[in-house]
N, C-alpha and C positions, 0 to 999 in steps of 0.2 A: 571750369564749372559751367554747366548749362543754365540758361535763364528761362524761366517759364512764367507766363502771365495768364491767369485765369480771368475771363471777362464775362460779365453779365450786366444787364441793364442797371439794376439797383445796387449791386455789390452788397447784398444783405443776406443771402442764403447760399445758393449753389457755389458761387465763386469763392465765398468766404470759407465754406467747408472744404472745397478743393485745395485752397491755399493751406488750410490747417493740415489736411492729410499729407500734402507734399512736404510740409515742415516735419511732420511726424515720421514719415517713411523715407524721406530723402535728405534728412539732415546731413549737412556737410557735402552733399553730392550735387545739389541744385540750389540756385538762387531763385526764390519764388515770391510772387506778389499776386494780388488780385485788384481789380478795379471795375468801375461801372461807367457806362456811357451817360447814365442819368442817376448818379448815386442817391440813395434814399437818405443818407446821412446817419444811418444807424444799422447795426447788425440785428437781424430778427431774433427776438428772445427764444423762439422755437429752435433756431439754429444753435444758439448758445446752449440751450438745454440738451439738444441732441448730441452735441460734441462733448458736453460735460459728462454724459453717460459713458464716454470712451476715454475720459481722463484728460481732455484738452480744454483749456480755458479760452473761449472766444471773446471774453469780455475785454481783452486787451486789443482786439482788432477794431478798426474803424472803417466805415463805408467811405470809399474814396473814388474820385473820378479818374478818367484816363489822361488828364492833362499832363501828368508827369511821365507818361509813356509815349505821347505823340512824338514821332520822329526818332524815338529811341529803339535801337535794334534789340530784339529778344530772339532766343533760339526757337521757342514754341509759344504761340498764342492759342489758347484754348477758349472757345466760346462755348457756353453751356446750353445752347439750344434756344437762345433768346432772340435770334434773328439779326443781331448786330454783327457787322463784318469788321468794324473797327479799322477802317482803311488807313488811318493815320498811324496806327501801330505797325512798325516794320518788324516782320517775323520771317525767319528762314522757313518755318513750318507752321501751318495753321490746321487746327482740328476743330470740328464742331461736334459736340457730344450729344446733342438732342436729349437733354435731361429735363423732365417735366418740372415746372415751377412748383415747389412744395409749399409755398406761402400759405395756402388755404387748406392744406391737407390735415388729416387727423394725425396725432402723434405716431401711430403705427405706420401710416403711409409716409410720413416725413422721415422716419427711420429707414424705410425702404429706399428712399431717394438718397439719404446719407450713405447707406451701405453701397449703393450703386456707384456713387461718386468715389468712395474709397477704392472699390475694385478698379475703376477706370484710372485713378491716379496711380495705383500700384502698377498697372499695365504700362502706363506712360513712363513711369520711372524705370521699369525694366527695359523698355525699348530704348530709352535714352542711354542707359548703362551699356547697352549692346552696340551703340554707335559711337565712333570716335569723335 
């Protein structure tokens, strides 16, 4: 089973939604987590609401730091466009998705970012399924 880590600074929006989509669409095929270099300590209520619209409960998620992943090998580390390289996270593959921070966006703009993340997660899962 492949391991995927989604990373963003606060671990409150983009990386949380990416983790949720990977759980939704990759259940049983990937081990997934998210973390932040400077976690905010909470998941943004806008992210909770945006995912609730799709039937996923983000209230069970917590904003967490990278400490548990420093030195741990993962198959793929995905940064969300936040500029962090997370050098202590060991990854066979690294991707940076350059997704805008939706924190201060309107609900419609926030949904657009959410939907972009879902498409990118689906593409990543398909690529992982195609590689041994």
